[in-house]
N, C-alpha and C positions, 0 to 999 in steps of 0.2 A: 514548413509544416502548415497544413491547411487549418482553417478556423475551427472546423468541427473537431479535429484531433486536439487542438489547443484547449478547446472548451472541455472536452472529455477528460484530458489530463489534469486540468485545473480542478475539476470536480472530484477526481480520484484523490489528488493530493489533499484537497480540502476535507474530504471525508476521513482520510487517514489521520490527519492532524486532529480532527474533531474526536476521533476514537481515542487518540492518545490523551487528549485533555480530559475526556469523560471517564476513561477507564484505567489508564496505565499508572496513574500516580507518579509520573515521571518528572524529573527536574531537568532533563536534557533531551533534546530532539534534534537530530541531524537529517537534513534533506539534501540529496545530491541528485542532480539531473545532468545527464551527459547525452549529447546528440552526436552521432557519427554517421558514417555512410551506411551502416547496417540498420540503425534504428535509434530509438530513444530508450535509455536506461534510467530508471529512477530508483533510488534507495531511500527509504525512510526508516530511521532507526531511533529507538528510545531506550532509556535506561530504567524503565518502569518495572512494575511487578510481574509482567509477563503472564502467560497462561499455558495450560496444558492442551496442546493441539489434539491429542488423542481423545480428549473428553469434550471437544467442542466441534459442533457441525458448523463449519465456516459459512455455509450457504444459508443457514437459517437466520443469522444476524442481519438485520437490515443494512447496517453500515458496510460490513464486509461483503455481504451479498451484492450490494450496489457496486462496490469496487470491482468485484470479480466479473459481473455482467458488463460493466463499462469497458473494462480492459479486453474482455472477450470480443466485444463489438468491434474493437480495433484490431482484432486478430493477434492480440498480445498474450503474455503470460504473467501470472502473479505467483510468487513464492513467498510464503509467510513462515518465518522461523521464530519461535518464541520459547523461552525458557523461564520457568517460574523463578522470580527473584533476580533475573538478569535482563529482562526487557524483551523487545520484539523488533524484528527486522522484516520490513516489507520490501521485496525486490520486484520491480515491474519492468518488463521489456515490451516495447512496441516496435515491430519491424516496419521499415520504411520501404 
């Protein structure tokens, strides 16, 4: 993986962890990074308070907006799944 991709992924993970610390009220955080011939998959999951995606514009928040734009720069995708009271899962895929 090239240095630019490494840096972007580091920043994305850093921002996601920061969001969990600031907002989720979680006591557990799992990060999984898998690289294979197709690309890089990252999942970041917490057991925090979650949020209602239908009532949140993900692009307006600085943290999530930065995550989305950085992953898009690498031509990747971001899926965010959150349930109130059950936490949040952020799934990122970067094609290679």
